[in-house]
C-alpha positions in Angstrom: 4.3 26.1 11.1 5.7 22.8 12.1 5.3 19.8 9.8 2.8 17.1 11.1 4.4 13.8 11.7 2.6 10.8 10.2 1.0 8.1 12.2 2.4 4.5 11.7 -0.6 3.6 9.6 -0.1 6.7 7.4 3.5 5.8 7.0 2.6 2.2 6.0 0.0 3.5 3.5 2.6 5.8 1.9 4.9 2.8 1.6 2.2 0.8 -0.1 1.3 3.7 -2.4 4.9 4.3 -3.4 5.4 0.7 -4.1 2.3 0.4 -6.3 3.2 3.5 -8.3 6.8 2.4 -8.9 6.4 -1.4 -9.4 6.0 -2.4 -13.0 4.0 -5.5 -11.9 1.4 -3.4 -10.0 0.5 -1.2 -12.9 -2.7 -2.0 -14.5 -2.5 -3.1 -18.2 -5.9 -2.4 -19.7 -4.9 -4.3 -22.9 -4.3 -7.5 -21.0 -7.1 -10.0 -21.6 -6.1 -12.6 -18.9 -6.1 -11.8 -15.2 -3.0 -9.8 -14.0 -1.0 -11.7 -11.4 -1.0 -10.3 -7.8 2.2 -8.6 -6.6 3.3 -10.5 -3.4 5.1 -7.4 -2.1 2.0 -5.2 -2.5 -0.1 -7.8 -0.7 2.3 -7.9 2.2 2.5 -4.1 2.4 -1.3 -4.0 2.3 -1.6 -6.6 5.1 0.9 -4.7 7.2 -0.9 -1.3 6.6 -4.3 -2.9 7.5 -3.1 -4.5 10.7 -1.5 -1.2 11.9 -4.6 0.8 10.8 -6.9 -1.6 12.7 -4.9 -1.2 15.9 -4.9 2.6 15.5 -8.6 2.7 15.0 -9.3 0.6 18.1 -7.4 3.0 20.4 
C-alpha cells in the first residue's frame, strides 16, 4: 500500500490545524468574558488555505 499524497489544499489545511492547536493565542478560553483577539497568523493561514481550496474546486 502506498501512502496517498496530500493536495495543496489539504497541506494548507493541515498547516492551519497544526498552528491552531499549538498556538496559545488560538486556544479558546471559556472563562474569558471579553472577546478573544484574532490570531493574525491563523487568519493568514486560513486565507491561504481558502484560496488554494477554491482553485482546486474550480478545476
